[in-house]
C-alpha positions, -999 to 999 in steps of 0.1 A, spaced: 588 225 -182 577 222 -146 539 217 -153 542 192 -181 510 170 -183 493 190 -156 458 204 -160 450 238 -145 420 260 -141 426 297 -138 395 318 -129 394 353 -143 419 339 -168 409 360 -199 427 392 -189 451 409 -165 468 388 -139 448 357 -149 459 360 -185 496 362 -175 492 331 -153 476 312 -181 504 322 -205 531 311 -180 514 278 -172 511 270 -209 548 278 -213 555 254 -184 537 226 -202 502 227 -186 468 223 -203 447 252 -191 410 260 -186 405 297 -192 375 304 -169 360 338 -171 326 356 -171 337 371 -204 332 340 -226 341 359 -258 374 370 -244 382 336 -229 373 319 -262 396 342 -282 424 337 -258 421 299 -257 420 300 -295 453 319 -295 469 294 -272 458 265 -293 469 281 -325 504 285 -310 507 248 -301 492 249 -266 461 233 -253 434 254 -237 396 254 -231 374 284 -225 346 281 -200 322 308 -189 318 309 -151 304 332 -124 323 320 -94 294 330 -71 273 303 -87 281 268 -73 264 251 -102 285 270 -128 316 263 -107 309 226 -107 302 227 -145 336 244 -149 354 215 -131 334 189 -150 343 206 -183 380 204 -174 378 167 -166 357 159 -197 383 176 -219 416 168 -202 407 138 -180 418 152 -147 425 184 -126 458 191 -109 459 229 -103 433 256 -94 442 293 -94 414 314 -77 422 346 -95 387 360 -101 381 390 -79 364 424 -76 372 458 -61 349 485 -48 361 516 -30 338 535 -6 345 559 24 340 541 57 307 559 66 292 552 32 297 514 29 264 496 23 253 461 27 255 458 -11 291 470 -11 301 444 15 283 416 -3 298 426 -36 333 422 -23 327 391 -2 305 372 -26 332 371 -53 364 373 -34 355 349 -6 325 328 -15 338 324 -51 371 313 -38 354 288 -14 331 273 -41 359 269 -66 383 254 -40 356 229 -29 348 217 -64 384 214 -74 394 196 -41 366 170 -45 380 162 -79 416 161 -67 406 139 -37 388 115 -61 419 112 -82 440 104 -52 472 121 -65 472 154 -46 470 188 -62 477 225 -59 453 253 -50 465 289 -53 444 318 -40 449 355 -49 449 378 -19 464 413 -19 486 436 0 453 451 10 447 419 30 478 426 50 468 461 62 438 484 65 432 513 41 407 541 49 388 540 16 389 502 10 375 486 42 354 459 26 379 449 -1 407 448 25 386 427 48 377 403 19 414 398 10 423 393 46 397 366 47 413 350 17 445 347 37 426 330 66 407 308 43 439 297 27 453 286 61 421 266 69 419 250 34 455 240 37 450 222 70 418 205 58 434 193 26 469 184 38 459 147 45 450 145 8 484 159 -3 467 190 -17 488 221 -11 470 254 -6 488 287 -8 481 323 -16 498 352 -34 494 388 -22 502 411 -51 509 448 -47 505 476 -72 500 458 -105 501 474 -139 467 463 -151 434 480 -162 421 473 -127 446 497 -112 435 524 -136 400 519 -120 416 521 -86 434 553 -96 403 569 -109 385 561 -76 412 577 -55 410 607 -78 373 610 -72 374 605 -34 407 624 -26 404 651 -52 435 641 -70 444 645 -107 441 613 -127 473 593 -124 484 609 -92 474 581 -69 491 555 -91 523 576 -92 522 580 -54 517 542 -49 546 533 -73 569 558 -57 566 539 -24 576 506 -38 611 497 -25 622 479 -57 614 511 -76 590 499 -103 554 490 -107 545 453 -106 538 434 -138 513 406 -141 542 383 -151 557 388 -117 527 371 -102 526 345 -129 561 335 -120 552 330 -83 521 310 -93 541 287 -116 564 280 -86 536 273 -62 519 251 -88 550 230 -94 568 202 -76 593 227 -64 566 238 -38 556 203 -27 566 211 9 550 245 10 514 249 22 493 273 43 515 303 32 507 336 17 535 349 -5 539 387 -8 548 395 -44 548 433 -41 583 447 -46 588 449 -8 558 472 -3 545 453 27 566 434 53 560 396 53 
């Protein structure tokens, strides 16, 4: 078990990609804070983990709120005594044609995807620095951060910013032996992509499911991505196997976007 005796926080951990990461971390031996705006879902999930012999704590957090973020880190330390790993998975998506993007649309994407990532990384890094034993921070970007898309400018820009933020964080925290990397998923089979598909249907006049089928057909490895594919990469980056890797963004997308 590569993460035995490690303590991890996973934001957006109650469902989708975050849930898969939590499950993988627990199997690898970690104690995990399931941090999510959906406290009911996080509590139920943490309860399942505990009932099956793992160790998990549910915490409600809005990553846009610095006080709530600090309370999340404090709760992790109060329960488990330390913090070793942060996964900045919480994120949002909003599609709009270029000419229709509003200030509110821009702020919606950037407040969660960028500010939230920054506030969580700051709070986690302060704790890791105080402990003096290094740590791992993993940010979730997207293939959308690697290229522009006509209907998703603000989201693409926010995920490109996450890649840049990852590089700057890694350089700032390297003296403290804190590795900072990112994962850029592709077309992931989660409820989020059903929302994406419905938005493409609305703006492009497609039948429901058509955009998703089109996207999957373009994946070189020939299948849609599963949350567990991302969880496997996160477990690697969180482990000692990745101790000499920092400032990188790993594409986990079936070959959809060149590295």
